[in-house]
C-alpha positions in Angstrom: 0.0 0.0 0.0 1.5 3.4 -0.9 2.4 5.8 1.9 2.3 9.6 1.9 4.5 11.4 4.3 2.9 14.5 5.9 4.0 16.6 8.8 2.0 14.4 11.3 3.5 11.2 10.0 2.9 8.5 7.4 -0.5 8.0 5.9 -1.3 4.8 4.0 -3.8 5.1 1.1 -5.2 3.2 -1.8 -5.5 4.8 -5.3 -7.5 3.3 -8.1 -5.8 5.6 -10.6 -7.4 6.7 -13.9 -8.4 10.1 -15.3 -11.9 10.4 -14.0 -13.1 12.9 -11.4 -11.1 12.6 -8.2 -12.9 11.3 -5.1 -11.2 11.2 -1.7 -13.0 9.1 1.0 -12.6 9.7 4.7 -13.6 7.1 7.3 -14.4 7.3 11.1 -13.0 6.3 14.4 -11.4 2.8 14.7 -12.1 2.2 11.0 -10.0 2.2 7.8 -10.7 2.6 4.1 -12.5 -0.8 3.8 -15.6 1.1 5.0 -15.9 2.3 1.4 -15.0 -0.9 -0.5 -18.5 -1.5 -1.8 -18.8 2.1 -2.9 -15.3 2.3 -4.6 -16.1 -0.9 -6.4 -19.0 0.8 -8.1 -17.3 4.1 -8.9 -13.7 3.2 -9.8 -14.4 2.5 -13.5 -15.1 6.2 -14.2 -13.7 7.9 -11.1 -10.2 8.1 -9.5 -10.9 6.9 -5.9 -8.3 7.6 -3.2 -8.9 6.2 0.3 -6.5 7.2 3.0 -6.3 5.4 6.4 -6.3 8.3 8.9 -4.7 7.9 12.4 -8.0 7.2 14.1 -7.1 3.8 15.7 -7.2 1.4 12.8 -4.0 2.7 11.2 -0.9 0.5 11.2 1.9 3.1 11.2 2.3 5.4 14.3 2.4 9.1 13.9 5.2 11.4 15.0 5.2 12.2 18.7 4.2 15.8 18.1 1.4 15.1 15.7 -1.7 17.2 16.2 -4.5 14.7 16.8 -7.2 17.2 17.5 -10.2 17.6 15.3 -8.7 20.7 13.7 -5.4 18.7 13.3 -7.2 16.1 11.3 -8.6 18.7 9.0 -5.1 20.0 8.4 -3.8 16.5 7.8 -6.4 15.9 5.0 -5.5 19.3 3.4 -1.8 18.5 3.5 -2.5 15.0 2.1 -4.3 16.6 -0.9 -1.2 18.8 -1.5 1.3 15.9 -1.1 -0.6 13.8 -3.7 -1.1 17.0 -5.9 -4.9 16.4 -6.1 -7.1 19.2 -7.5 -10.8 19.5 -8.2 -11.4 17.0 -5.4 -14.7 15.7 -4.2 -14.2 15.0 -0.5 -16.5 12.3 0.8 -16.8 11.9 4.6 -18.7 9.4 6.8 -18.9 9.3 10.6 -15.9 11.5 11.5 -15.6 15.3 11.1 -12.3 15.8 9.4 -13.9 17.0 6.2 -16.0 19.5 8.1 -12.8 20.8 9.8 -11.1 21.2 6.5 -14.2 22.7 4.7 -14.3 25.5 7.3 -10.8 26.6 6.1 -12.1 27.1 2.5 -9.6 24.7 0.9 -8.7 25.5 -2.7 -8.2 21.9 -3.8 -11.7 20.8 -2.6 -14.3 21.5 -5.3 -17.2 19.6 -3.9 -18.2 18.1 -0.5 -20.2 15.0 0.4 -21.0 14.7 4.1 -22.8 11.6 5.3 -24.1 10.8 8.8 -21.2 12.3 10.8 -20.5 14.0 14.1 -21.7 17.6 14.1 -22.8 20.5 16.3 -22.8 19.3 20.0 -22.7 15.6 19.1 -19.0 15.3 19.7 -17.9 12.8 20.7 -20.9 11.3 18.9 -23.6 9.3 20.5 -23.1 6.3 22.8 -20.1 4.8 20.9 -18.2 8.1 20.9 -18.9 8.9 24.5 -17.9 5.3 25.5 -14.6 5.7 23.6 -13.9 8.9 25.4 -14.5 7.4 28.8 -12.3 4.4 28.1 -9.5 6.7 26.8 -9.6 8.6 30.1 -9.3 5.6 32.4 -5.8 4.1 32.6 -5.8 0.6 31.1 -9.5 0.7 30.2 -9.0 1.0 26.4 -6.5 -1.9 26.3 -8.9 -4.1 28.4 -11.9 -3.2 26.2 -10.0 -4.1 23.0 -9.0 -7.4 24.5 -12.7 -8.1 25.4 -13.7 -7.3 21.9 -11.9 -10.4 20.7 -15.3 -11.8 21.4 -17.0 -10.9 18.2 -20.6 -11.0 19.5 -19.8 -8.1 21.8 -19.0 -5.9 18.8 -22.8 -5.7 18.1 -23.4 -3.9 21.4 -24.9 -0.4 21.0 -21.9 1.2 22.6 -19.6 -0.5 20.1 -20.8 -1.0 16.5 -24.4 -2.2 17.0 -25.9 1.3 16.4 -23.3 2.1 13.7 -24.4 -0.4 11.1 -27.8 -1.9 10.7 -26.4 -5.1 9.2 -23.7 -7.1 10.8 -20.3 -6.0 9.6 -18.3 -9.0 8.4 -15.9 -10.3 11.0 -12.8 -10.0 8.9 -13.5 -6.3 8.5 -13.9 -5.6 12.3 -11.0 -7.9 13.1 -8.8 -5.7 10.9 -10.2 -2.5 12.3 -9.5 -3.5 15.9 -6.1 -5.3 15.4 -3.8 -2.3 15.3 -4.9 -0.7 18.5 -5.2 -4.0 20.2 -1.7 -5.1 19.3 0.4 -1.9 19.1 0.8 0.3 22.1 1.7 3.3 20.0 -1.5 3.1 18.0 -3.5 2.7 21.2 -1.9 5.7 22.7 -2.8 7.8 19.7 -6.4 6.6 19.7 -6.6 7.4 23.4 -5.1 10.9 22.9 -7.6 11.8 20.2 -10.7 10.3 22.0 -9.8 11.7 25.4 -9.3 15.2 23.9 -12.6 15.4 22.1 -14.8 18.3 23.3 -18.1 19.7 22.0 -16.6 23.1 21.8 -14.1 22.0 19.2 -16.9 20.9 16.9 -19.0 24.0 17.5 -16.0 26.1 16.4 -15.9 24.1 13.2 -19.7 24.7 12.7 -19.2 28.4 12.9 -16.9 28.4 9.8 -18.9 26.1 7.5 -21.0 28.9 5.9 -17.8 30.1 4.3 -17.7 26.9 2.2 -19.5 28.1 -0.9 -19.1 25.1 -3.2 -21.6 22.3 -4.1 -22.3 20.1 -1.1 -24.3 17.0 -0.7 -25.5 15.9 2.7 -26.4 12.2 2.9 -28.0 11.1 6.2 -29.4 7.8 7.5 -33.1 8.3 8.2 -32.9 5.7 11.0 -29.5 6.9 12.5 -29.3 6.3 16.2 -25.8 7.9 16.7 -25.9 10.9 14.4 -29.3 12.7 14.8 -31.1 13.0 11.5 -32.0 16.6 12.5 -28.2 17.4 12.3 -28.2 16.4 8.7 -31.0 18.9 8.0 -29.2 21.6 10.0 -26.0 21.0 8.1 -27.8 21.2 4.7 -29.2 24.6 5.8 -25.8 25.8 7.1 -23.9 25.3 3.8 -24.7 27.9 1.2 -25.1 25.4 -1.7 -26.2 22.1 -0.2 -28.8 19.5 -0.8 -30.0 16.8 1.7 -30.8 13.2 0.9 -32.1 10.9 3.6 -31.4 7.2 3.0 -33.7 4.6 4.3 -32.8 1.2 5.9 -29.4 2.3 7.2 -27.6 3.4 10.3 -24.6 5.7 10.4 -22.3 3.6 8.2 -24.3 4.1 5.0 -21.4 3.0 2.8 -21.7 -0.5 4.4 -25.5 -0.6 4.8 -26.4 0.9 1.4 -23.3 0.9 -0.8 -25.2 0.9 -4.1 -27.4 3.8 -3.1 -24.4 5.7 -1.7 -22.4 5.3 -4.9 -25.4 6.3 -7.0 -25.8 9.5 -5.1 -22.1 10.4 -5.2 -21.9 9.7 -9.0 -25.0 11.8 -9.7 -23.9 14.7 -7.5 -20.4 14.9 -9.0 -21.7 14.7 -12.6 -24.3 17.4 -12.0 -21.9 19.7 -10.0 -19.2 19.4 -12.8 -21.8 20.5 -15.3 -23.2 23.3 -13.2 -20.7 24.2 -10.4 -23.1 26.5 -8.6 -25.7 23.8 -8.1 -25.8 21.1 -5.4 -28.5 18.9 -6.9 -27.9 15.1 -6.7 
């Protein structure tokens, strides 16, 4: 897997190549790019799909000791990654985490379009029961290590405080095994996960929200109508906050829409990108 060196450290990524519109996909906490496998498989024939593994607990290469692992720091990481890979006219696609929101508030020149899907926003940071559980574990010495060992029992991963409210359908074991393995087996990765989770505060996200109206490019907000972690009302509020945004609510899915509804997610992204490239001032999907 190729690696991009940014100031914070090494970022692994996959790149389907090609000359089509550039899509960069961003995953959430204790996940990696496999979250988007079903979506990328449907888009890679006519799009260049780039999927980095951000240092959110499922990464395999530790960051530098002075890496900024705050929410704002993740926004800067993504912006620097786009520069390192010399990507332009990018459609940034985010699920679960808020890195794309943090970057969008800085009015990034390389991002031409934004797709935000069921993610932390407003005062929901850390988000819902899983996010608050992660923050609590990160603040108690040894608790995160113990929890990761307990989650070797695969059935426990379906608890609401873990992944049970994140995906409506059971996530295949080989995927969750891979997501959990780095933090479970590498102390450095576990420390970085704990540093990020313990430092999450609602005020950080609220500051990001204040800057989002400055992002005046086409935006698509995709939200799970049945979401139990990211309130559907937050999707509606985000769509009103961006100057050129449209909201689509997806049925029969929880937060991880790319896993629960990959075909519909890919269809919405393809339609949005094609329309926005034809009429840059529109956000219709």
